C-alpha positions as CSV (number, residue, x, y, z in Angstrom):
1,M,11.5,-2.8,-7.0
2,N,8.4,-2.2,-9.4
3,Q,6.0,-2.3,-6.7
4,P,6.7,-0.2,-4.7
5,K,7.5,2.9,-8.2
6,R,4.2,1.3,-9.4
7,Y,2.5,2.6,-5.9
8,L,4.1,6.1,-6.1
9,N,2.6,6.1,-9.7
10,I,-1.4,5.4,-8.4
11,V,-0.7,8.0,-5.7
12,S,0.2,10.9,-8.3
13,E,-2.4,9.5,-11.1
14,M,-5.5,9.3,-8.0
15,R,-4.0,12.9,-7.2
16,D,-4.1,14.6,-10.6
17,M,-7.2,12.8,-11.3
18,I,-9.0,14.4,-8.4
19,R,-7.5,17.9,-9.6
20,E,-8.7,17.5,-12.5
21,Q,-12.8,16.4,-11.9
22,N,-12.3,18.9,-9.0
23,I,-13.1,16.0,-6.3
24,R,-13.5,18.4,-3.2
25,P,-13.4,16.6,1.0
26,G,-16.1,15.0,1.1
27,D,-16.8,14.3,-1.7
28,R,-17.4,10.4,-3.4
29,I,-14.1,9.2,-5.6
30,P,-14.7,7.1,-8.7
31,S,-15.3,2.8,-7.4
32,E,-12.4,0.5,-7.5
33,R,-13.7,-0.4,-10.9
34,E,-13.3,3.2,-12.5
35,L,-10.4,3.9,-11.0
36,A,-8.5,0.4,-12.0
37,E,-10.7,1.3,-15.9
38,K,-9.3,5.0,-16.1
39,L,-5.5,3.9,-14.9
40,A,-5.1,0.7,-16.4
41,V,-4.5,-1.2,-13.8
42,G,-6.1,-4.3,-12.1
43,R,-8.6,-4.5,-9.7
44,S,-6.5,-5.8,-7.0
45,T,-3.7,-3.2,-7.7
46,I,-6.4,-0.1,-6.8
47,R,-7.5,-2.2,-4.2
48,E,-4.3,-2.5,-1.8
49,A,-3.6,1.0,-2.8
50,L,-7.2,2.6,-1.5
51,R,-6.3,0.7,1.4
52,S,-2.9,1.9,2.4
53,L,-4.9,5.4,1.4
54,E,-7.5,4.7,3.8
55,L,-5.0,3.0,6.8
56,L,-3.4,7.1,6.0
57,G,-6.6,9.2,6.6
58,L,-6.4,9.9,2.8
59,I,-10.1,8.3,2.7
60,E,-13.0,7.4,4.0
61,T,-15.2,3.8,3.5
62,R,-18.6,3.8,4.5
63,R,-20.3,0.7,3.8
64,G,-23.1,1.1,1.0
65,E,-21.9,4.3,-0.2
66,G,-18.7,3.7,-1.7
67,T,-15.5,6.3,-1.0
68,F,-14.6,9.2,0.2
69,L,-12.0,11.9,0.2
70,S,-11.0,12.5,3.6
71,E,-10.1,16.3,5.1
72,P,-6.9,17.7,3.4
73,R,-4.9,18.4,6.4
74,N,-4.3,14.3,6.6
75,H,-2.4,14.5,3.3
76,R,0.5,16.0,3.7
77,L,2.4,12.7,4.8
78,V,2.2,11.0,1.6
79,E,3.3,14.3,-0.2
80,L,5.9,14.4,1.9
81,L,7.0,10.8,1.1
82,S,6.0,10.6,-2.4
83,T,8.5,13.6,-3.6
84,F,11.5,11.6,-1.5
85,V,11.3,8.1,-1.6
86,L,13.0,6.2,-4.4
87,Q,15.0,8.9,-5.7
88,D,18.0,7.1,-5.1
89,S,19.3,3.7,-3.4
90,K,20.5,5.7,-0.2
91,S,16.6,6.5,0.2
92,H,15.9,3.0,0.2
93,E,18.0,2.8,2.6
94,D,16.1,5.3,4.8
95,V,13.0,3.8,4.4
96,R,14.6,0.8,6.3
97,E,15.7,2.2,8.8
98,T,12.9,4.7,9.6
99,M,10.8,1.1,9.5
100,C,13.1,-0.5,11.7
101,I,12.8,2.6,14.3
102,H,9.3,2.4,14.8
103,E,9.3,-1.5,15.1
104,T,11.8,-1.6,17.8
105,A,10.1,1.0,19.3
106,A,7.0,-1.2,19.3
107,I,8.9,-4.0,20.9
108,Q,9.8,-1.2,23.8
109,A,6.6,0.2,24.2
110,I,5.2,-3.4,24.0
111,C,7.8,-4.9,27.0
112,G,6.9,-1.4,29.3
113,T,2.9,-2.2,29.4
114,D,0.4,-4.9,30.0
115,A,0.7,-5.9,26.0
116,A,4.0,-7.9,26.9
117,K,1.4,-10.4,29.2
118,L,-1.7,-10.8,26.7
119,P,-2.5,-14.1,25.6
120,V,-1.6,-13.1,22.3
121,W,2.1,-14.2,22.7
122,D,0.8,-18.3,23.1
123,S,-0.8,-17.6,20.1
124,F,2.4,-16.7,17.8
125,L,3.9,-19.5,19.8
126,G,1.0,-21.7,18.7
127,R,0.7,-21.0,14.9
128,L,4.6,-21.0,14.6
129,E,4.8,-24.2,15.7
130,A,1.8,-25.1,12.9
131,H,3.7,-23.8,10.5
132,D,0.7,-21.1,9.3
133,F,2.4,-17.4,10.0
134,K,2.8,-14.8,7.8
135,R,5.9,-12.2,8.6
136,E,4.0,-9.7,7.5
137,D,1.1,-10.5,10.0
138,F,3.9,-10.9,12.8
139,V,5.1,-7.7,12.2
140,R,2.3,-5.6,11.8
141,E,0.8,-7.0,15.1
142,L,3.7,-5.5,17.1
143,M,2.6,-2.1,15.7
144,V,-1.1,-2.9,16.7
145,L,-0.3,-3.9,19.9
146,S,1.9,-1.0,20.8
147,G,-0.8,1.5,20.7
148,N,0.7,3.9,18.3
149,R,-1.6,4.4,15.9
150,L,0.2,6.9,13.8
151,S,3.2,5.1,14.4
152,L,1.9,2.6,12.8
153,K,0.2,4.6,10.1
154,I,3.7,5.5,9.0
155,W,5.1,1.8,9.0
156,F,2.1,0.9,6.5
157,L,3.1,3.6,4.1
158,L,7.0,3.3,4.4
159,K,6.3,-0.7,4.1
160,Q,4.7,0.2,0.3
161,Y,7.9,2.2,-0.4
162,S,10.2,-0.5,1.3
163,G,10.0,-3.9,-1.5
164,N,8.1,-5.1,1.8
165,P,11.2,-7.5,3.1
166,Y,8.4,-9.1,5.0
167,D,7.0,-11.2,2.0
168,G,5.9,-14.6,2.6
169,D,5.7,-17.3,5.5
170,V,8.1,-18.1,8.1
171,S,10.0,-21.3,7.4
172,P,11.4,-24.0,9.9
173,E,14.8,-21.9,10.2
174,E,13.5,-18.5,11.1
175,K,11.1,-20.3,13.7
176,K,13.4,-20.1,16.7
177,L,14.8,-16.8,16.1
178,L,10.8,-15.7,16.4
179,T,10.3,-18.2,18.8
180,N,13.4,-15.9,20.8
181,I,11.7,-12.7,20.0
182,L,8.5,-13.7,21.6
183,Q,10.2,-15.2,24.5
184,A,11.9,-11.7,25.5
185,I,8.8,-9.7,25.3
186,E,6.7,-12.1,27.2
187,E,9.7,-12.1,29.8
188,Q,9.6,-7.7,29.3
189,D,12.9,-7.8,28.1
190,A,13.2,-5.3,25.8
191,E,16.8,-5.6,25.4
192,A,17.0,-8.9,23.9
193,A,13.6,-8.6,22.2
194,I,15.0,-5.6,20.1
195,R,17.9,-7.5,19.5
196,G,16.4,-10.6,17.9
197,F,14.2,-8.8,16.3
198,K,16.9,-6.5,14.4
199,A,19.0,-9.7,13.4
200,W,16.3,-11.5,11.7
201,S,15.2,-8.2,9.9
202,S,18.4,-7.4,8.8
203,V,18.8,-11.3,7.1
204,L,15.5,-10.5,5.9
205,T,17.0,-7.1,4.2
206,K,19.8,-8.4,2.9
207,G,18.2,-11.5,1.0
208,E,20.1,-13.5,2.9
209,N,17.1,-16.0,3.4
210,K,16.8,-16.9,-0.4
211,E,17.9,-20.3,1.1
212,W,15.0,-20.4,3.5
213,R,12.4,-20.7,1.0
């Protein structure tokens, strides 16, 4: 769980830096290079933190100008989760359960709309056959296709604190599970799709997929 903890540290350190430098909403924040030097972390770590913060609406990047602090009304979600998660093992379980709520709600929403009939599902099946499919890509696309932007933002943040159980490529042994999920979505069978998704996610979360890697 070192990565999520480091992410929390970066969020906290960036917040302290913004206060110390009296950076106001609309002001430019230090560059990626400057942040990496000041916080003594790699630029890739800073880049991931900035990307996540931008998805949450905490900062905004303007092409050719830099990255700027957004309005404070958008900052409360990070404040809330930063003080809650990673305090004990039960918090980790709560994070995963909350992620699952958003993931299954996304599947339910997709199955109830025309999104279930989009060509993207055939594309997913093709990528599964081609052995070129990231687990995280699959779940992220479900969240995007649900059309709920707030749920997507919350999911991105929760993923940072969860240790990302969807890291890595889909293994040959997982293909049948995901194929069944995709087929159920295409048939708009929300119950079967959610049941299959929970079974797949549970295996990954419990670490029972080690023999798949």
